[in-house]
N, C-alpha and C positions, 0 to 999 in steps of 0.2 A: 805648252800651258794658256788658258787665253787671259788676255787683258783681266778680266773682272774677277779671274780664279786668283792670280796673282793679288789685285786689289784685297781679297777677300782675306787671303792668309797675314798680308804685310798687317791690316789690320789686329788681324787673332794674333800675333806676335808684337807688332808694336802699337797697344793701346792708344787713340786719341786722346791727347791731354790737352786740357786748357793753357795756353801757353803764358797766363799771368799767374797763377797758381797750382798748377800741376796735377790739379784735380782730375783723375781718368772719368771724365763728363761724356766722353763719348763725340767731343764738339771742342774746336780751338780758343774758344769764348764761352766761357760758362756763365747762367745768368747772375751768378752773384759779380762777377767782372765785368760782365756786359753793363752793370748799374753805375759802373765806377764813370764810362762814358757820358760826356754833355753833348745832347744833339745842338746841333750849331746855327744853320742857317745861311741867311744873305751874309754873303762878304763885301762890306760897304766899303772897309781900309785900301781895297784894292781898285783900283782905275783903270783899266785895259781897254786901251783904243778901240780894239774890234770886237769888245763882248758887251752884250748886253746886260747880263747878268749874270752873277758869279755865286753859286751855290755851294755849300760843304755841310756833309753829312754831321760830323764831329771835329773835335780838339786835337789835334797829334800829340799835344801835352798831356793828353790822359795817359794814363800808364800802358794802358793795354794796348792803345795805339800801336807805339813804335813796335812792340812785341810784333803785331800782326805782318805791319806793313813789312818788317825784317823776314819774318819767316816766309812770305809770301813773294818777295823781288829776289831775296839773297841767299835763300835758303832752298827755293823753289817749290815750293808746298803749296802745288795748284791748288788744293781745296782749301784753303784759308780765303780763296776767292769767294768760295759759299758763303761764309760767315761775313765776307767785307760784303757780297750782295745783299745779305738779308737785312744788315744795319742799312743800306739803302732803300729796301723796299718800304720799310719800316719809317724811314724819313718822308720817302716821297709818297706813301699812303697819304700821311696825315697833310700835304699839299696839295694831292688832288680836288679837295674842296673848295680851293682857291682857282684852279687851273686845269681845262680838261684840254688843253690843246692835243694835236697829233704832233707828235714829234717824231723826229728824223736821229736816231743815236748813233755817233760817231766816236768811236774810242780814239784815244790819242795811239799814235801808232810806233812799234820800234823798227828800228831799220830791219832790213831783213840778217844780217849780222849778227844783230844783237839777241832778237828772238830765237836765233839758232842755238847762240850760246846761254840763253835761259832755258830755251824749251818751250816756250810759251808767251804771250804779252798779258800782263797782269790787269792792264784796261779793256781785252777784249774778252778775258775771261769773265767780269763782271760785267761786260755790258751784254755779253749773251744773254746772261742771266736774266738783267732788268727789261730788256726788250721784250725777252717773250712774256717775264710777268704781268708786264703792262698793255702787250699787243701793241709796240711799236716797232716800226721800221727800222733796219739796222743796215748801216754801210761802212763796207771797211776800204772806201776808194780812198781815203785820205792816207797816203804814201810819206816816207822819211827816209831820208837821206841818212847815211851811214855819218857820223861824227864823233867826238870825244864824249864821254858820256859826263853828262851835264853834273853831277855831284860832285864830280870829281875838280868845276872850277869856278872861281871867282865870280860876282855878281857880273862883273862888265866882261868877263870873257864867257859869261854864258849866252850874254845878248849876240856878242858875235859869232857864236857857236852855232845860233839859231837863226843867223840868218839866210832864207833861201833853202832851210830844210825841209820844211815840208812841200808837198805838190798832190793834185787833185787829180784822177785818174777818170772820175764818176760822170756822170750825166749833169746839167745846168742845176742848180740847186736855188733858182726863182721859186720866191713864194714859200720857199720851206722853214719850218722852224726846227733849229738845232739844237741838240744837246750834246756838247763835247764834253766826254767823261775822261777822267782821267782817277787814280788811286789816291793822289796826292797833289795839292797844289801849295807853293811857297810864295813866290813874287807872283807867278803868273804867266812869266815870259813866255815859257815854251807853250800854254794855251792861246796865248794873245797872237803869237806867229802863227800856230795852225789857224786859228779863227780868220786872221788875214787873208787866208789862201782861199779858205770858205768865202768870206766874202765877196771876194772878188770872182768867186763861182757861181755867184748870185743868191748867196743865203741869206734873209730878211732879218732874221733872230735869230741870235746865238747866247744859248744859255750854259757856261762854263759848270759843269756840276764834279766835285771831289767827294774822295770819302770823306778826306780829311785835309783839314787845313791847318799849315805848320806853322 
């Protein structure tokens, strides 16, 4: 049986319901629950050494947000990525009147081992859709070594765990405007460490962009 046939029967047997209210709307976030999310914008409280601007689409404290992230990252429901990418599209569309730069999209990578365990990289799923929607270039040349999961560590141990975690295998980034994309930003330590590597590779300007700010 082909993959699209399997997908069809799964949706028929297990209709997609809103993760927040369980309405069978054929989407993981129904229109009513979408209204519960507040659009965020620039994150001014975080000051990251290697990042020029930090943007987040919405607030992780808004109730649908943790349900979406949990289903996407820990239940491995890859299609939730389409819902998150739609939130990003709406947010970014509103910013284009202020900014029409040509960006190179680079998602925060997972290690090969972590990606194999999860089945996909959540940031890559969103980045693929986002780059296509706005006709941006896309790079997967930022790589990550396998280390302990950040979510299981204290703030101090997270910083130690991230040291020399990333490396770049692509061409020189001189003059490039980068969007470093992730699903959620908390302290910004992961994005800052990744940005450091991209700056060393010549990146001129780095915008950190996350779906949610925790």
